C-alpha positions in Angstrom: 0.0 0.0 0.0 2.8 2.4 0.9 4.7 1.7 -2.2 1.7 2.2 -4.3 0.9 5.5 -2.6 4.5 6.7 -3.1 4.3 5.8 -6.8 1.0 7.6 -7.2 2.6 10.7 -5.7 5.5 10.3 -8.2 3.3 10.2 -11.2 0.8 12.8 -10.1 0.4 15.4 -12.9 2.1 18.7 -12.2 1.5 20.5 -15.5 5.3 20.7 -15.8 6.5 18.9 -19.0 10.0 18.5 -17.6 8.6 16.6 -14.6 6.3 14.6 -16.8 9.2 13.5 -19.0 11.4 12.6 -16.0 8.6 10.4 -14.7 7.9 9.0 -18.1 11.5 7.9 -18.6 11.2 5.8 -15.5 8.3 3.8 -17.0 10.3 2.0 -19.6 8.9 -1.6 -19.4 7.9 -0.8 -15.8 4.2 0.2 -15.6 3.2 2.7 -12.9 1.8 1.1 -9.8 -1.1 3.5 -9.6 -3.2 4.6 -12.5 -6.7 4.6 -13.9 -6.9 1.4 -15.9 -10.2 2.3 -17.4 -8.9 5.4 -19.2 -5.6 4.3 -20.6 -4.7 5.9 -23.9 -2.0 4.4 -26.2 0.2 5.9 -28.8 2.5 4.3 -31.3 5.3 6.3 -32.9 6.5 4.8 -36.1 10.0 6.4 -36.2 12.9 6.1 -38.6 15.2 4.3 -36.1 12.7 2.9 -33.5 9.0 2.1 -33.1 7.8 3.3 -29.7 4.6 2.4 -27.8 3.4 4.7 -24.9 0.5 4.8 -22.5 -1.0 7.5 -20.4 -4.1 7.5 -18.2 -7.1 9.8 -18.2 -5.3 12.2 -15.8 -2.5 12.5 -18.3 0.0 10.6 -16.2 2.7 8.5 -17.9 2.0 4.8 -17.3 4.3 2.8 -19.6 6.4 2.8 -22.6 8.5 0.4 -24.7 10.5 0.4 -28.0 12.1 -1.8 -30.5 14.7 -1.0 -33.1 13.2 -1.0 -36.6 14.4 0.1 -40.0 11.0 -0.3 -41.7 10.1 3.4 -41.7 12.0 6.0 -43.6 11.1 9.7 -43.3 7.6 8.8 -42.2 7.1 6.4 -45.2 6.6 2.7 -44.5 9.2 1.0 -46.7 8.9 -2.4 -45.2 5.3 -3.1 -44.3 5.8 -6.6 -42.8 8.7 -5.5 -40.5 6.7 -2.5 -39.3 3.7 -4.7 -38.5 5.9 -7.2 -36.7 7.5 -4.4 -34.6 4.1 -3.1 -33.5 2.8 -6.7 -32.8 5.9 -7.3 -30.6 5.3 -4.1 -28.6 1.6 -4.8 -28.3 2.2 -8.3 -26.9 4.7 -6.9 -24.4 2.4 -4.1 -23.3 -0.5 -6.5 -22.8 1.6 -8.8 -20.6 3.0 -5.9 -18.6 -0.4 -4.1 -18.1 -2.6 -7.2 -17.8 -5.1 -5.9 -20.4 -5.8 -6.0 -24.1 -4.6 -3.2 -26.3 -7.4 -2.5 -28.7 -6.8 1.0 -30.1 -4.0 3.6 -30.3 -3.1 6.8 -32.0 -0.2 7.2 -34.4 1.4 10.1 -36.2 3.3 11.0 -39.4 5.8 13.8 -40.2 4.4 17.0 -41.6 4.4 17.1 -45.4 4.0 13.3 -45.9 1.6 12.5 -48.8 -1.9 11.3 -47.6 -1.3 7.9 -49.2 1.8 7.4 -47.0 0.0 8.7 -44.0 -2.7 6.1 -44.5 0.0 3.4 -44.5 0.7 4.2 -40.9 -2.9 3.5 -40.1 -2.8 0.2 -42.0 0.3 -0.9 -40.0 -1.7 -0.6 -36.8 -4.7 -2.3 -38.3 -2.7 -5.2 -39.5 -1.3 -5.6 -35.9 -5.0 -5.8 -34.8 -5.1 -2.3 -33.3 -7.8 0.1 -34.2 -6.3 3.5 -35.2 -8.3 6.0 -33.1 -6.3 9.0 -34.4 -3.8 9.8 -37.1 -2.1 13.2 -36.6 1.1 15.0 -37.6 4.0 14.8 -35.2 4.1 18.5 -34.5 0.5 18.5 -33.3 1.4 15.5 -31.1 4.2 17.6 -29.5 1.7 20.4 -28.9 -0.7 18.0 -27.2 1.9 17.3 -24.6 3.7 20.6 -24.2 0.6 22.9 -24.6 2.6 25.6 -26.3 0.5 28.9 -26.6 3.0 31.0 -28.5 6.2 29.9 -30.3 7.5 27.3 -32.6 8.0 23.5 -32.3 11.0 22.0 -34.1 10.7 18.2 -34.1 14.0 16.7 -35.4 13.4 13.2 -36.5 15.7 10.7 -38.1 15.1 11.8 -41.7 13.5 15.2 -41.5 12.9 18.2 -39.4 9.3 19.4 -38.9 8.4 22.9 -37.7 5.1 24.2 -36.5 4.2 27.8 -35.5 1.6 28.4 -32.8 -0.4 31.5 -32.0 -2.9 31.5 -29.1 -2.5 27.8 -28.9 -3.5 27.3 -32.5 -1.3 25.9 -35.3 -0.8 28.7 -38.0 2.0 27.2 -40.0 3.3 23.7 -40.6 6.2 22.4 -42.8 8.9 19.7 -43.0 12.2 19.5 -44.7 14.6 16.6 -45.3 17.5 16.4 -42.9 17.7 15.2 -39.3 19.3 12.6 -37.0 20.5 10.3 -39.7 22.7 13.0 -41.1 24.2 13.4 -37.7 24.8 9.7 -37.5 26.7 9.8 -40.8 28.9 12.6 -39.6 29.7 10.8 -36.3 30.3 7.5 -38.0 32.7 9.0 -40.5 34.6 11.0 -37.8 35.0 8.0 -35.4 35.2 5.4 -38.1 32.4 3.3 -36.6 29.2 1.8 -38.1 26.3 4.1 -38.5 24.3 1.9 -36.0 26.9 2.5 -33.3 27.0 6.2 -34.1 23.2 6.3 -33.5 23.6 4.6 -30.2 26.4 6.9 -29.0 24.5 10.0 -30.1 21.4 8.9 -28.1 23.2 7.9 -25.0 25.4 11.1 -25.1 27.9 9.6 -22.7 30.6 11.7 -24.5 30.3 15.3 -25.8 30.3 15.0 -29.5 29.2 18.6 -30.1 32.5 19.6 -31.7 32.1 16.8 -34.3 28.4 17.3 -34.8 28.4 21.1 -34.8 28.2 21.4 -38.6 25.3 19.0 -38.7 23.5 20.8 -35.9 24.1 24.1 -37.6 22.5 22.6 -40.8 19.4 21.6 -38.7 19.3 25.1 -37.3 19.3 26.5 -40.9 16.5 24.1 -41.8 14.4 25.4 -38.9 15.2 29.0 -39.8 14.2 28.4 -43.4 10.9 27.0 -42.3 10.2 29.9 -39.9 10.7 32.3 -42.8 9.5 35.7 -42.0 7.2 34.6 -39.2 8.4 36.2 -35.9 8.5 33.8 -33.0 9.8 34.4 -29.4 10.8 30.8 -28.7 11.6 27.5 -30.3 10.8 24.2 -28.5 13.3 21.7 -29.6 12.3 18.0 -29.4 13.2 14.7 -31.0 15.6 11.8 -30.4 18.1 13.3 -32.8 18.7 16.3 -30.7 19.8 14.8 -27.3 23.1 16.5 -27.3 24.4 18.9 -24.6 25.0 21.9 -26.8 22.1 21.4 -29.3 19.9 24.1 -27.9 22.6 26.7 -27.9 23.7 25.9 -31.4 20.1 26.1 -32.8 19.5 29.4 -30.9 22.7 30.9 -32.4 21.8 29.9 -35.9 18.2 31.0 -35.8 18.6 34.0 -33.5 15.6 32.7 -31.4 15.6 31.6 -27.8 15.5 27.8 -27.8 14.0 25.5 -25.2 15.2 22.0 -24.8 13.7 19.2 -22.8 15.0 16.2 -20.8 14.3 12.9 -22.6 13.4 14.9 -25.7 12.9 11.6 -27.6 9.8 10.9 -25.5 8.0 14.1 -26.3 6.4 13.0 -29.6 5.7 9.4 -28.5 3.9 10.5 -25.4 2.2 13.4 -27.2 0.7 10.8 -29.6 -0.8 8.9 -26.6 -2.2 12.1 -25.1 -3.7 13.2 -28.5 
């Protein structure tokens, strides 16, 4: 009883996205002990490097998440349908065992700018895994669902592209996407360290060493992609998210290139996946 009470205190919503993400990170394959089972909402993020499954309860508290490495998606486009379905089926089975309930429906998302036919393929992946797709949204809107940004820009740096959305009074007024993201950083790091691209991706994500000096040109390129998409729209802040951007100096580099104050987040790779579940 005491352990459950303490866990309920830990996951109680605070309205602080930083606190939410810290708590969410602790839920990797370890469901929260106290949550509303009747209101669970699931999200599935079909990413370029990984497929991620997340769960929140009706109070917006992080309950569970899991991931598998998967190369079946490229820039939001399903390039290997069977592998994508298999990845989702594996995550579904693990979640059902961990949570002791069936996973019947989930939301999923796509990068901005992906053609409608390719967006529908994301829905079909879930359906082939016997999951009803309750919502199909763009990734920037998923970020907004979690962060609740009223004014400013979201820059979601994915594996193959960088999506930017501009918000005014909490509403989306501009949305775009350009090629270039985390995979480009992987290539830079792999070439500099003479290691496989897969190892470069792992080191970039764990960030146990400071690779900012090596990756600065790549981060500056991403900054220019963001600046290009902002165009002449004035914004007071950029909210930087995505697994590709978990580097100590990323925010400072993006701010210098764009000339806009840039907000980073702990566990930035979890913002979009949990935002999908919240949506």
